[in-house]
PLY file of the C-alpha trace (Angstrom):
ply
format ascii 1.0
element vertex 283
property float x
property float y
property float z
element edge 282
property int vertex1
property int vertex2
end_header
90.85 76.73 99.97
89.68 76.33 96.41
91.40 78.65 93.98
88.83 80.54 91.93
89.13 83.51 89.63
85.86 85.08 88.51
86.01 87.50 85.61
82.70 89.30 85.51
81.40 91.96 83.18
78.18 94.01 83.06
78.04 95.44 86.61
79.77 92.58 88.47
79.23 94.22 91.85
75.45 94.25 91.45
75.48 90.71 90.10
77.44 89.37 93.08
75.34 91.32 95.55
72.20 89.84 94.03
73.60 86.32 94.16
75.29 86.35 97.57
74.21 89.47 99.46
76.12 92.30 101.13
77.42 90.10 103.97
79.25 87.87 101.50
80.74 90.88 99.71
81.96 92.26 103.01
83.82 89.03 103.75
85.18 88.91 100.21
86.51 92.48 100.25
89.94 91.38 101.48
90.21 89.01 98.52
89.30 91.53 95.84
92.34 92.47 93.82
92.02 95.83 92.09
94.97 97.20 90.17
94.35 100.85 90.95
97.44 102.28 89.31
97.10 100.63 85.92
93.86 102.11 84.71
93.28 99.88 81.71
90.68 97.49 83.18
87.59 99.62 82.76
85.04 96.88 82.13
86.40 93.99 84.15
86.82 93.28 87.84
88.94 90.32 88.90
88.13 88.54 92.15
90.91 86.51 93.74
90.75 83.96 96.50
94.27 84.89 97.58
93.99 87.10 100.62
96.36 90.07 100.24
97.44 90.76 103.80
99.65 93.69 102.78
96.57 95.75 101.85
95.49 95.89 105.49
98.84 95.73 107.25
101.93 96.74 105.31
104.06 96.12 108.44
103.24 92.40 108.58
106.58 90.60 108.18
105.54 86.93 108.47
102.45 84.79 107.94
101.31 81.19 107.61
99.74 80.06 104.35
98.60 77.02 102.37
99.85 76.26 98.86
96.86 76.42 96.51
98.67 75.44 93.31
102.15 75.04 91.81
102.94 75.55 88.13
106.11 74.31 86.46
107.39 73.30 89.90
108.34 76.87 90.91
105.37 79.24 90.44
103.39 79.07 93.67
99.93 80.42 94.47
99.04 80.74 98.18
95.72 81.14 99.96
97.07 84.33 101.56
100.24 86.36 101.14
102.34 89.16 102.60
104.32 89.47 99.34
103.40 92.45 97.17
103.25 91.56 93.45
104.83 93.86 90.89
102.36 96.49 89.79
101.42 100.16 89.79
105.06 101.20 89.59
105.99 99.35 92.79
108.46 96.44 92.58
107.71 92.98 93.91
108.63 91.80 97.38
111.24 89.14 98.04
111.81 86.83 101.00
111.37 83.14 101.70
108.76 80.41 102.02
109.54 77.75 104.63
108.12 74.22 104.60
109.26 72.17 107.61
113.06 72.47 107.45
113.17 73.39 103.76
113.59 77.03 102.69
112.57 78.37 99.28
113.71 81.86 98.26
111.01 84.07 96.71
112.73 85.74 93.77
109.74 87.31 91.99
106.04 87.97 92.68
103.65 88.91 89.89
100.07 88.77 88.71
99.32 86.24 86.00
95.92 85.07 84.74
94.22 86.68 87.69
96.44 85.11 90.34
99.34 86.22 92.52
102.26 83.97 91.63
105.35 83.56 93.83
108.39 82.38 91.90
110.72 80.34 94.12
114.32 79.38 93.44
113.82 75.61 93.37
111.21 72.89 93.12
109.69 70.94 96.00
106.51 72.73 97.10
103.22 70.96 96.41
99.54 71.79 96.51
98.20 71.52 100.06
101.55 72.21 101.78
101.34 74.34 104.90
104.09 76.93 104.78
105.46 79.96 106.60
106.21 83.15 104.67
108.97 85.58 105.72
109.37 88.97 104.04
112.67 90.63 103.18
111.69 93.45 105.51
114.63 95.77 104.80
113.72 95.85 101.10
109.98 96.24 101.71
110.37 98.99 104.29
112.63 101.01 102.01
110.06 100.68 99.23
107.29 101.74 101.62
109.25 104.85 102.58
109.96 105.58 98.91
106.32 105.08 97.91
105.04 107.49 100.54
107.77 109.97 99.61
106.70 109.69 95.97
103.07 110.50 96.84
104.06 113.59 98.80
106.60 114.94 96.31
104.25 114.42 93.34
101.36 116.03 95.21
103.37 119.12 96.10
104.71 119.51 92.57
101.37 118.88 90.85
99.44 121.26 93.10
102.14 123.92 92.98
102.82 123.88 89.23
99.69 122.37 87.69
101.73 119.53 86.21
100.42 115.98 85.89
102.31 112.73 86.26
102.90 110.92 82.96
104.90 108.01 84.38
106.57 106.72 87.52
108.64 103.83 88.83
109.83 102.90 92.29
113.11 101.06 92.66
114.93 100.04 95.80
117.56 102.76 95.33
115.63 105.55 93.60
112.26 106.91 92.48
111.61 108.09 88.93
108.83 110.50 87.92
107.81 111.91 84.55
105.86 115.20 84.61
104.20 117.12 81.78
105.22 120.69 82.48
107.11 123.18 80.34
108.89 125.38 82.89
111.68 122.95 83.65
113.96 124.53 86.22
116.30 122.75 88.63
115.79 125.55 91.14
112.03 124.89 91.17
112.62 121.18 91.78
115.02 121.97 94.62
112.31 124.12 96.21
109.80 121.27 96.17
112.37 118.82 97.53
112.95 121.26 100.40
109.19 121.56 101.00
108.87 117.78 101.04
111.74 117.39 103.49
110.20 119.93 105.83
107.01 117.82 105.92
109.04 114.64 106.40
110.32 116.11 109.66
106.77 116.08 111.04
104.76 113.21 112.50
101.98 113.46 109.89
99.77 110.38 109.79
99.38 108.27 106.65
96.34 106.01 106.41
94.46 103.93 103.87
90.79 103.04 103.54
88.05 102.32 101.01
85.59 104.84 99.57
82.75 104.53 97.04
83.92 105.68 93.64
81.20 108.32 93.43
82.46 109.91 96.65
86.09 109.53 95.62
85.61 111.43 92.36
84.47 114.49 94.32
87.91 114.81 95.93
89.94 117.58 94.21
93.16 116.30 92.64
92.39 112.61 93.25
93.67 111.83 89.72
97.26 112.94 89.16
98.07 110.75 86.17
97.71 112.49 82.81
94.92 111.10 80.61
93.87 108.64 83.31
90.54 107.76 84.85
89.88 105.47 87.83
88.73 101.96 86.89
85.00 101.33 86.53
84.58 99.74 89.95
82.29 100.68 92.85
84.94 101.05 95.58
88.45 102.50 95.50
91.29 102.10 98.00
92.52 105.52 99.10
95.89 106.39 100.61
95.73 109.66 102.54
98.53 111.82 103.92
96.48 113.75 106.44
96.02 117.37 105.48
98.24 117.03 102.42
97.14 114.50 99.81
94.69 111.74 98.90
95.18 109.31 96.01
93.64 106.07 94.78
96.43 103.55 95.30
97.01 99.83 95.82
100.54 99.91 97.21
102.28 99.75 100.59
103.10 102.81 102.71
104.49 103.91 106.07
102.23 105.17 108.88
103.96 108.53 109.35
105.86 110.98 107.14
108.59 111.05 109.76
109.49 107.46 108.86
110.53 108.55 105.37
113.51 110.55 106.58
114.71 112.87 103.81
114.88 112.77 100.02
117.67 113.92 97.73
117.33 114.96 94.09
119.59 112.75 91.95
119.07 114.32 88.54
116.51 115.89 86.24
116.34 115.73 82.47
114.12 116.71 79.59
112.41 113.91 77.66
110.73 116.23 75.17
108.94 119.58 75.02
106.38 118.81 77.73
107.87 115.74 79.38
110.41 116.11 82.17
111.99 113.25 84.12
113.03 113.53 87.75
115.01 111.06 89.86
115.30 111.21 93.65
116.23 108.85 96.47
115.72 108.34 100.17
118.66 109.97 101.95
0 1
1 2
2 3
3 4
4 5
5 6
6 7
7 8
8 9
9 10
10 11
11 12
12 13
13 14
14 15
15 16
16 17
17 18
18 19
19 20
20 21
21 22
22 23
23 24
24 25
25 26
26 27
27 28
28 29
29 30
30 31
31 32
32 33
33 34
34 35
35 36
36 37
37 38
38 39
39 40
40 41
41 42
42 43
43 44
44 45
45 46
46 47
47 48
48 49
49 50
50 51
51 52
52 53
53 54
54 55
55 56
56 57
57 58
58 59
59 60
60 61
61 62
62 63
63 64
64 65
65 66
66 67
67 68
68 69
69 70
70 71
71 72
72 73
73 74
74 75
75 76
76 77
77 78
78 79
79 80
80 81
81 82
82 83
83 84
84 85
85 86
86 87
87 88
88 89
89 90
90 91
91 92
92 93
93 94
94 95
95 96
96 97
97 98
98 99
99 100
100 101
101 102
102 103
103 104
104 105
105 106
106 107
107 108
108 109
109 110
110 111
111 112
112 113
113 114
114 115
115 116
116 117
117 118
118 119
119 120
120 121
121 122
122 123
123 124
124 125
125 126
126 127
127 128
128 129
129 130
130 131
131 132
132 133
133 134
134 135
135 136
136 137
137 138
138 139
139 140
140 141
141 142
142 143
143 144
144 145
145 146
146 147
147 148
148 149
149 150
150 151
151 152
152 153
153 154
154 155
155 156
156 157
157 158
158 159
159 160
160 161
161 162
162 163
163 164
164 165
165 166
166 167
167 168
168 169
169 170
170 171
171 172
172 173
173 174
174 175
175 176
176 177
177 178
178 179
179 180
180 181
181 182
182 183
183 184
184 185
185 186
186 187
187 188
188 189
189 190
190 191
191 192
192 193
193 194
194 195
195 196
196 197
197 198
198 199
199 200
200 201
201 202
202 203
203 204
204 205
205 206
206 207
207 208
208 209
209 210
210 211
211 212
212 213
213 214
214 215
215 216
216 217
217 218
218 219
219 220
220 221
221 222
222 223
223 224
224 225
225 226
226 227
227 228
228 229
229 230
230 231
231 232
232 233
233 234
234 235
235 236
236 237
237 238
238 239
239 240
240 241
241 242
242 243
243 244
244 245
245 246
246 247
247 248
248 249
249 250
250 251
251 252
252 253
253 254
254 255
255 256
256 257
257 258
258 259
259 260
260 261
261 262
262 263
263 264
264 265
265 266
266 267
267 268
268 269
269 270
270 271
271 272
272 273
273 274
274 275
275 276
276 277
277 278
278 279
279 280
280 281
281 282
């Protein structure tokens, strides 16, 4: 598959629809890469011809792929991928790419110049190679559980206190959140951890889907990041915890709150008058 990156301005959606029609856009939807958590691309939409399988099925552990290009002998672009690239506060996936009897460890996945690049530990892969991708599932699944836990905890705290999120970062062993609220009390945080854990004991469904931006912006609380607006694009990917929370998000999640388990508060600290930092982990 030819590797193409189109950077289009001035209503790119309408331009593409006029050129190719709705049917083409429907087929291309799985190739459209939208960084929904970093809201700094307000006038540009980047279309990738790397199919991001994790957007549809975050439980997919293996896939076949074709090498589209290789840069500096170790930065590999594939026609489709199960590996999540670093972005939106979620770390990159690791795993391996197998070609015949040769195994290449995937040590980093990122987005560069409009492409998803897989950094492997040694040279040898070439354009046109047919390969098999295998995810480090233990790492991914823990990050999925942490990401869903982060959505729920932040939603409860924001709705309950009126705070907004000013920063966040998922790591394999902890989740970090920054909130802009003044009444910083460990007892209050413990209460929201307890509320979250009560919900994690239930089989509450988590799902993801696309909605037109106009419809999305009518959802109360859809934006939880301080001083942030959704990107200027026609369709947003929504992650919904049924009956609890809906957010625009491009990451990977579990199907049920029960899969999360429990969370434990690690520590909380003040980072200034209105900026409080909270760390928690999956128990």
